C-alpha positions in Angstrom: 56.9 -18.3 99.6 59.3 -21.1 98.6 59.6 -21.6 94.5 61.6 -24.1 92.8 64.1 -21.9 90.7 66.3 -24.9 90.0 65.2 -24.6 86.0 64.1 -21.6 84.7 62.5 -22.5 81.5 63.1 -19.9 78.9 61.5 -19.6 75.4 61.2 -17.3 72.3 58.3 -16.1 73.2 36.9 -4.2 81.5 32.7 0.3 84.1 32.4 -3.0 86.3 30.2 -5.2 84.1 29.3 -8.5 84.8 31.5 -11.6 83.4 30.0 -13.0 80.4 29.5 -16.8 80.6 30.0 -18.4 77.6 29.2 -21.9 78.4 26.2 -22.3 75.5 28.7 -22.3 72.9 30.8 -25.0 74.2 27.8 -27.7 75.7 26.5 -27.5 72.4 26.7 -26.1 68.9 23.2 -25.8 68.5 22.9 -23.1 71.9 22.6 -19.5 71.7 26.1 -19.2 71.6 29.0 -17.9 74.3 26.9 -15.7 76.7 24.6 -15.7 79.6 21.9 -15.1 77.4 20.0 -18.0 76.4 18.7 -17.1 73.0 20.5 -15.4 70.0 19.8 -12.4 68.3 17.0 -12.6 65.5 18.3 -13.5 62.3 17.8 -10.7 60.2 18.8 -10.3 56.4 22.2 -8.5 55.7 21.9 -4.6 54.6 24.3 -2.7 53.3 26.1 -0.5 55.9 24.8 3.3 55.7 28.8 4.4 55.5 29.9 1.6 53.1 30.7 3.0 49.7 28.9 0.0 47.9 25.6 1.6 47.4 22.3 -0.4 48.1 20.5 -1.7 45.0 16.8 -2.2 44.4 15.6 -4.2 41.9 11.6 -4.0 40.7 9.8 -7.4 40.7 8.5 -8.6 37.7 5.0 -8.5 38.9 3.2 -5.1 38.6 2.5 -3.2 41.6 -1.0 -1.9 42.0 -1.6 2.0 41.4 -1.3 2.3 45.4 1.5 0.5 46.3 5.2 0.2 45.4 7.1 -3.4 44.7 9.9 -3.6 47.2 12.9 -6.1 46.5 12.8 -9.3 49.0 15.7 -9.2 51.4 17.6 -12.2 49.5 17.3 -9.9 46.0 18.7 -7.0 48.4 21.2 -9.1 49.8 22.4 -10.5 46.5 22.8 -7.1 44.8 24.8 -5.9 47.4 27.4 -8.8 47.3 27.5 -8.5 43.8 28.4 -4.8 44.0 30.7 -5.6 46.6 32.6 -8.0 44.9 33.0 -6.1 41.5 34.4 -3.1 43.4 36.7 -5.4 45.8 38.1 -6.6 42.6 38.9 -3.1 41.2 40.9 -2.3 44.3 42.4 -5.7 43.8 44.2 -6.1 47.3 43.4 -5.8 50.8 46.2 -4.8 53.8 45.6 -6.9 57.1 47.6 -6.5 60.0 47.3 -9.4 63.0 49.4 -11.0 65.7 47.9 -14.1 63.9 49.4 -13.0 60.3 51.8 -15.9 60.5 49.0 -18.4 59.8 47.0 -16.3 57.6 47.2 -19.0 54.8 45.3 -21.1 57.3 42.6 -19.0 57.6 42.7 -17.5 54.5 42.6 -20.2 52.2 39.1 -20.3 51.6 39.4 -16.4 50.6 42.1 -16.9 48.1 40.1 -19.5 46.0 36.9 -17.7 46.2 38.8 -14.2 45.0 42.0 -15.1 43.3 42.1 -11.6 41.9 42.4 -10.1 45.1 45.8 -10.1 46.9 46.0 -10.2 50.5 48.9 -8.4 51.9 49.7 -9.4 55.6 52.2 -8.0 58.5 52.6 -10.0 61.7 53.5 -8.1 64.7 53.1 -7.8 68.5 49.4 -6.4 69.4 51.4 -3.0 70.9 53.3 -2.7 67.9 50.6 -2.7 65.3 49.1 -0.5 67.5 51.7 1.8 67.3 52.4 2.1 63.9 48.6 2.9 63.0 48.6 5.6 65.5 52.0 6.6 64.3 50.8 6.6 60.8 47.3 8.7 61.0 49.3 11.4 62.9 51.5 11.6 59.7 48.5 11.4 57.8 49.4 8.1 56.1 46.7 5.0 56.1 47.8 1.9 54.6 46.4 -0.9 56.6 42.6 -1.7 55.5 41.5 -4.5 58.8 42.8 -5.4 61.7 42.8 -8.7 63.9 44.0 -8.8 67.6 43.0 -8.5 71.1 40.5 -6.1 71.9 42.4 -4.4 74.4 44.7 -3.3 71.9 41.9 -2.1 69.4 40.5 0.2 71.9 43.1 2.7 71.4 42.8 2.5 67.7 38.9 3.6 68.3 39.7 6.0 70.9 41.9 8.0 68.1 38.8 7.9 65.9 41.0 5.6 63.3 38.0 2.7 62.9 35.2 2.5 60.5 31.8 1.8 61.7 30.1 -1.8 60.0 27.0 -3.6 59.8 29.1 -7.0 60.2 26.1 -8.7 58.4 27.1 -12.2 58.8 27.1 -11.8 62.6 23.1 -11.3 62.7 22.5 -14.4 64.5 25.7 -14.1 66.8 25.1 -13.4 70.5 24.4 -9.7 71.3 27.4 -9.7 73.6 30.2 -9.7 70.7 28.6 -6.5 69.4 27.7 -4.6 72.7 29.3 -1.5 73.3 31.2 -1.7 70.2 29.1 0.9 68.4 29.7 -1.3 65.2 33.6 -0.4 65.3 34.4 -3.7 65.8 33.0 -7.3 66.4 34.4 -9.8 69.3 35.0 -13.2 67.5 36.9 -15.3 69.6 38.5 -16.2 73.0 41.9 -15.8 74.4 41.5 -18.0 77.3 43.8 -20.0 80.1 43.6 -23.0 82.0 45.3 -25.9 84.1 46.8 -28.2 82.3 47.9 -31.9 83.3 49.7 -34.8 81.7 47.6 -37.8 80.8 49.7 -40.5 81.5 50.9 -39.1 85.0 47.6 -37.7 86.2 44.7 -40.1 85.6 41.4 -41.1 87.8 40.7 -39.4 90.7 44.0 -37.1 90.8 42.3 -35.3 87.8 41.8 -31.8 88.6 37.8 -30.8 88.4 38.0 -27.5 90.5 40.7 -24.6 91.1 40.9 -25.9 94.7 42.4 -29.2 93.5 45.5 -27.1 92.5 46.2 -26.0 95.6 46.9 -29.9 96.8 50.6 -30.5 98.4 50.7 -33.6 96.0 51.5 -31.5 93.1 54.6 -30.4 95.1 57.9 -30.6 92.8 55.7 -31.6 90.0 54.0 -28.5 89.1 55.4 -25.6 86.4 53.8 -21.9 86.2 54.8 -19.2 83.5 56.3 -15.8 84.2 54.3 -15.1 81.5 51.0 -15.8 83.4 51.6 -13.1 85.2 47.8 -11.5 84.8 46.3 -14.6 86.3 45.6 -13.1 89.8 43.8 -10.2 88.2 41.9 -12.5 85.7 40.6 -14.9 88.3 40.0 -12.0 90.8 37.5 -11.1 88.4 36.3 -14.5 87.8 35.6 -14.8 91.7 34.3 -11.4 92.0 30.8 -10.2 92.6 28.7 -7.4 91.0 31.6 -6.7 88.0 33.9 -6.1 91.1 37.5 -7.6 91.7 38.1 -10.2 94.6 41.6 -9.2 94.9 41.8 -10.9 98.6 40.4 -14.1 97.4 42.6 -14.2 94.4 45.7 -13.4 96.1 45.0 -15.7 99.0 44.3 -18.4 96.4 47.3 -18.1 94.5 49.8 -17.8 97.7 48.7 -21.3 98.9 49.2 -22.5 95.4 52.2 -21.2 95.7 53.2 -22.5 98.6 51.8 -26.1 98.7 53.3 -26.6 95.3 56.3 -25.0 95.0 56.2 -24.8 91.2 59.1 -24.4 88.6 59.1 -21.0 87.4 59.3 -20.9 83.6 58.8 -18.5 80.6 56.2 -18.5 77.9 54.3 -21.4 77.2 55.8 -23.6 74.3 58.7 -24.9 76.2 56.9 -25.8 79.4 54.1 -27.1 77.4 56.4 -29.3 75.8 58.2 -30.4 79.2 54.7 -31.1 80.6 54.2 -33.4 77.5 57.2 -35.4 78.0 56.4 -36.0 81.8 59.1 -33.5 83.3 56.2 -32.1 85.2 52.5 -33.3 85.7 50.8 -30.1 86.2 50.9 -26.6 84.3 48.9 -24.5 86.8 47.7 -21.7 84.0 48.5 -22.4 80.6 47.6 -20.4 77.3 44.5 -22.0 75.8 45.8 -21.6 72.3 49.4 -23.3 73.1 47.1 -26.3 74.6 44.7 -26.8 71.8 47.8 -26.8 69.3 49.6 -29.4 71.4 46.6 -31.5 71.8 46.2 -31.4 68.5 49.3 -32.8 67.8 48.7 -35.9 69.7 50.7 -34.5 72.7 49.7 -36.5 76.0 48.1 -33.5 77.7 44.5 -32.6 78.6 42.7 -29.3 80.4 40.8 -29.2 83.7 37.3 -29.1 83.8 37.0 -26.0 85.5 35.9 -22.1 84.5 38.5 -20.8 82.0 38.9 -16.8 82.3 39.1 -15.2 79.1 40.0 -12.0 76.9 38.5 -11.3 73.5 39.9 -11.4 70.3 38.1 -8.7 67.8 38.2 -7.7 64.0 38.0 -4.3 62.9 37.9 -2.2 59.8 40.1 0.8 59.6 38.8 4.4 58.9 40.5 5.9 55.6 41.1 2.4 54.4 42.9 2.3 51.0 41.0 -0.7 49.9 37.6 -0.3 52.0 35.6 -2.6 49.7 38.0 -5.5 49.9 38.2 -5.0 53.2 34.6 -5.3 53.8 34.7 -8.6 51.6 37.4 -10.4 53.6 35.6 -9.1 57.0 32.4 -10.9 55.6 34.3 -14.2 54.8 36.1 -14.2 57.9 32.5 -14.2 60.0 30.8 -16.4 57.4 30.4 -20.1 58.7 33.9 -21.0 56.6 35.7 -18.1 57.9 34.7 -18.5 61.5 35.7 -21.9 61.6 39.0 -21.7 59.7 39.8 -18.6 61.8 39.3 -20.6 65.0 41.2 -23.7 63.8 44.2 -21.3 62.7 44.2 -19.1 66.0 43.2 -22.1 68.3 40.7 -19.9 70.1 37.3 -20.9 70.7 34.5 -19.0 68.0 31.5 -17.0 69.3 29.9 -17.8 65.8 27.0 -20.2 66.4 28.2 -21.7 63.2 31.5 -22.8 64.2 30.7 -25.3 66.9 32.5 -28.1 64.8 35.9 -26.3 65.1 38.7 -28.0 66.8 38.9 -25.5 69.8 35.2 -25.5 70.4 35.1 -29.1 70.3 38.1 -29.5 72.3 36.6 -27.0 75.3 32.9 -28.8 74.9 34.5 -32.1 75.5 36.7 -30.8 78.0 33.1 -29.9 79.6 34.8 -26.9 80.5 33.0 -23.2 80.6 34.9 -20.2 79.2 34.0 -17.1 81.3 34.9 -13.4 79.3 36.4 -10.7 81.3 35.2 -7.7 80.9 37.7 -5.3 79.2 37.5 -2.4 81.6 38.9 -4.7 84.4 41.8 -4.9 82.2 43.6 -1.8 83.2 47.3 -1.2 83.5 47.0 -0.2 86.9 45.3 -3.9 87.4 47.8 -5.9 85.4 50.9 -4.2 87.4 49.1 -5.2 90.4 48.4 -8.7 89.5 51.9 -8.9 87.9 53.7 -7.9 90.8 52.4 -10.1 92.9 52.7 -13.0 90.4 56.5 -12.5 90.1 57.2 -12.0 93.3 55.5 -15.3 94.1 57.8 -16.9 91.7 60.5 -15.3 93.4 61.3 -13.7 90.0 61.8 -9.4 89.2 
């Protein structure tokens, strides 16, 4: 199929489970959260994890119990004691080590933690997810454990769990989060935000009835010579196969037929990565970016670039937080995990990472508001559909469609 190859933009660069619809979170921050469920899990008092090195403390009420009863501390008292002991133990450790592909913006999402706990040094390492995973696996084989907490895509955290390197935690601040954020994780990690993809258009060049409001609108021949597609979006055929499949099954035929028609009718310019083509979209070199990174798009919009996301279902993967087994600073790690899943921390994380948060308290974050304002819906793609085999199948089709190897 014909694709414009004149200018290749270069830049630095899930068992079958039903797709979870995350519309609730973005329609209104008072809704149940980013799932098909219409009610949040019951908010309960946070209790110390049974595996926590910080002992749970029980204090006696000032009122004397009767001879036949034993006075029990209130949930608030227990939580307060747990927090005090955790903070004291964390301060003794005086350090926590965080690894993440988003560590380059750590100052943006850890500013509140720095202010609360100035005596605890946060050491970060920024690298690609595969590099982080490989380093943790290699160190463990050598009996070395240098990282306390990891923040990255669920797909790259899973190998660490398979290697028994993750520590179970109760994630007390997520008691009212949608149950899907913890389903199937065994307490080893919590899903925190969405990594989504969306069609994006130039708001100066595309107005009124020309604004795409469905995936089918991308097939219109009016985009011929005006569209750009990134080679880096090679997994889009897989994501849409999951998006349009039924019963948790992939609909490859529908997805491949859809994208073939898109490429045949629009003949997009082939690009690499996301930042450069996003900038060229904003300057008017293109009118439409067929499938852009949500994070890159949201940052550009926040910076005032004249682009907007189409009102469609956005397929997404999940970002997750996990604590490492044999962590050198386990209490400081729990303290940091609690901060990152608090209201303040969730909003800071969403804003810095430009990914809509699953926390019901983060509705005012920039990404959550942007997706809500776009009238769009985010749909999570089950992890077990995102296999290497399926990724290769999608990538081979995508690259061939763009005329690149």
